[in-house]
Backbone as JSON, one array per atom type, in Angstrom:
{
  "sequence": "MDDIEAAFFYKLLEKIKRLEPSGKKEKLLIKALVISEMAGLGYSKEIVDKLVENRKEMEERFSYNKAV",
  "N": [[0.83, -1.29, 0.19], [0.35, 2.51, -0.76], [2.16, 5.86, -0.01], [0.05, 7.27, -0.32], [-2.62, 5.53, -0.36], [-2.68, 4.52, 2.28], [-2.77, 7.0, 3.76], [-5.36, 7.8, 3.31], [-6.78, 5.29, 3.88], [-6.2, 5.69, 6.79], [-7.85, 8.74, 7.36], [-10.17, 7.57, 6.62], [-10.67, 5.47, 8.78], [-10.45, 7.05, 10.88], [-12.53, 8.95, 10.51], [-14.75, 6.49, 10.57], [-14.88, 6.09, 13.22], [-16.19, 8.43, 14.73], [-18.87, 7.9, 14.11], [-22.21, 7.45, 15.39], [-22.82, 4.67, 17.24], [-23.78, 1.7, 15.49], [-25.16, -0.6, 13.44], [-24.52, -0.26, 10.64], [-22.44, 1.15, 11.15], [-21.05, -0.72, 12.79], [-20.38, -2.77, 10.19], [-18.89, -1.34, 8.52], [-16.61, -0.75, 10.06], [-15.59, -3.53, 9.97], [-14.79, -3.93, 7.64], [-12.68, -2.42, 7.43], [-11.21, -3.71, 9.19], [-10.57, -5.85, 7.61], [-9.27, -4.73, 5.13], [-7.3, -4.05, 6.52], [-5.67, -5.99, 7.74], [-5.41, -7.42, 4.78], [-3.35, -5.28, 4.32], [-1.36, -5.22, 5.77], [-1.44, -3.42, 7.79], [-1.45, -2.75, 10.77], [-3.31, -2.36, 11.99], [-5.5, -4.0, 13.19], [-6.15, -4.85, 16.29], [-6.89, -2.43, 17.23], [-8.72, -1.49, 15.66], [-10.85, -4.15, 16.38], [-10.96, -3.41, 18.77], [-12.35, -1.19, 19.01], [-15.12, -2.71, 17.31], [-15.9, -4.3, 19.5], [-16.7, -2.03, 21.26], [-18.4, -0.71, 19.7], [-20.7, -2.76, 19.72], [-21.4, -3.51, 22.45], [-22.09, -0.66, 22.96], [-24.53, -0.53, 21.3], [-26.32, -2.7, 21.97], [-26.39, -1.43, 25.4], [-27.49, 0.45, 24.15], [-29.85, -1.0, 23.31], [-31.2, -2.24, 25.19], [-31.99, -0.19, 27.0], [-34.05, 1.09, 25.99], [-35.54, -0.65, 25.67], [-36.56, -1.34, 28.27], [-37.12, 1.11, 28.36]],
  "CA": [[-0.08, -0.12, 0.1], [1.62, 3.44, -0.64], [1.36, 6.69, 1.33], [-1.4, 7.94, -0.64], [-3.73, 4.47, -0.21], [-2.34, 4.68, 3.32], [-3.27, 8.08, 4.02], [-6.88, 7.27, 2.7], [-7.41, 4.57, 5.2], [-6.03, 6.4, 7.97], [-9.02, 9.48, 7.57], [-11.52, 6.34, 6.61], [-11.08, 5.11, 9.77], [-10.78, 8.49, 11.97], [-14.38, 8.79, 10.24], [-15.63, 5.9, 10.73], [-14.76, 5.76, 14.9], [-16.8, 9.45, 14.8], [-19.82, 7.67, 13.65], [-22.97, 6.61, 16.32], [-22.93, 2.72, 17.14], [-25.21, 1.05, 14.81], [-25.46, -1.44, 12.05], [-23.66, 0.46, 9.89], [-21.16, 1.54, 11.87], [-19.98, -1.67, 12.5], [-19.95, -3.63, 8.76], [-17.5, -0.18, 7.89], [-15.5, -1.62, 10.5], [-15.34, -4.82, 9.55], [-14.37, -3.35, 5.92], [-11.5, -1.58, 7.73], [-10.4, -4.63, 9.78], [-10.22, -6.73, 5.95], [-8.31, -3.61, 4.87], [-5.72, -3.58, 7.74], [-4.91, -6.97, 7.59], [-4.72, -7.57, 3.98], [-2.47, -4.57, 3.7], [-0.6, -5.07, 6.75], [-0.97, -1.55, 8.63], [-1.19, -3.12, 12.1], [-4.38, -1.6, 13.01], [-6.45, -5.06, 13.88], [-6.28, -4.53, 17.51], [-7.41, -1.28, 17.29], [-10.53, -2.23, 14.99], [-11.78, -5.12, 16.69], [-11.64, -3.36, 20.04], [-13.71, -0.15, 18.66], [-15.75, -3.01, 17.02], [-16.34, -4.55, 20.71], [-16.84, -1.54, 22.13], [-19.62, -0.69, 19.3], [-21.73, -3.15, 20.1], [-21.94, -2.83, 23.68], [-22.63, 0.25, 23.04], [-25.77, -1.0, 21.03], [-26.75, -3.23, 23.54], [-27.1, -0.93, 26.01], [-28.79, 1.31, 23.76], [-31.48, -1.31, 23.02], [-31.45, -2.39, 26.79], [-32.07, 1.35, 27.84], [-34.62, 1.89, 24.66], [-36.48, -1.9, 26.16], [-36.84, -0.61, 29.67], [-38.28, 2.27, 29.13]],
  "C": [[0.98, 1.16, 0.34], [1.05, 4.13, -0.44], [0.12, 7.25, 1.11], [-2.64, 7.55, 0.09], [-3.51, 4.59, 1.64], [-2.97, 5.21, 4.48], [-4.48, 8.08, 4.1], [-7.2, 6.74, 3.97], [-7.48, 5.21, 6.47], [-7.84, 7.64, 8.54], [-9.93, 8.86, 7.67], [-12.31, 6.33, 7.62], [-11.13, 6.11, 10.92], [-12.4, 8.32, 11.62], [-15.13, 8.18, 10.55], [-15.75, 5.66, 12.61], [-15.97, 7.01, 15.11], [-18.07, 9.08, 14.23], [-20.79, 7.11, 15.07], [-22.58, 5.36, 16.23], [-23.96, 2.5, 16.25], [-24.48, -0.19, 13.72], [-24.1, -1.47, 11.37], [-22.37, 0.85, 10.19], [-19.82, -0.07, 11.79], [-19.79, -2.34, 10.86], [-18.41, -2.63, 8.07], [-16.36, -0.63, 9.23], [-14.92, -2.44, 10.27], [-14.53, -4.64, 8.45], [-12.78, -3.01, 6.21], [-10.48, -3.07, 8.0], [-10.37, -5.44, 8.42], [-9.45, -5.79, 5.51], [-6.76, -3.6, 5.37], [-5.14, -4.45, 7.23], [-4.18, -7.51, 6.36], [-3.22, -6.49, 3.4], [-1.66, -4.61, 4.59], [-0.43, -3.69, 7.45], [-0.89, -1.58, 9.79], [-2.4, -2.47, 12.84], [-5.31, -2.51, 13.46], [-6.92, -4.35, 15.17], [-7.46, -3.77, 18.01], [-8.83, -1.33, 17.02], [-10.78, -2.93, 16.03], [-11.88, -4.61, 18.37], [-12.82, -2.48, 19.55], [-15.09, -1.46, 17.8], [-16.65, -3.7, 18.26], [-17.28, -3.65, 21.15], [-18.7, -0.54, 21.28], [-21.17, -1.48, 19.62], [-22.22, -3.3, 21.26], [-22.57, -1.77, 23.53], [-24.1, 0.3, 22.61], [-26.81, -1.48, 21.73], [-27.4, -2.93, 24.58], [-27.9, 0.42, 25.8], [-30.33, 0.53, 23.92], [-32.26, -2.07, 24.58], [-32.44, -1.33, 27.05], [-33.63, 1.12, 27.36], [-36.35, 0.31, 25.84], [-37.12, -1.79, 27.19], [-37.44, 0.51, 29.87], [-39.47, 2.14, 28.27]]
}
């Protein structure tokens, strides 16, 4: 991956991180994980952590809405 492609990936990853927890964010994080692995960028652990955090926040919102 050249410098321009890597810069695009990093910018995309930052935009994904700013999204509200949702299924769309989860799908984008999974795509970013695949790109990171294929390109050998070394962001896999960080992306997996964000996936787990996104899922927890989605579950918290669901349980809160269910309780109300």
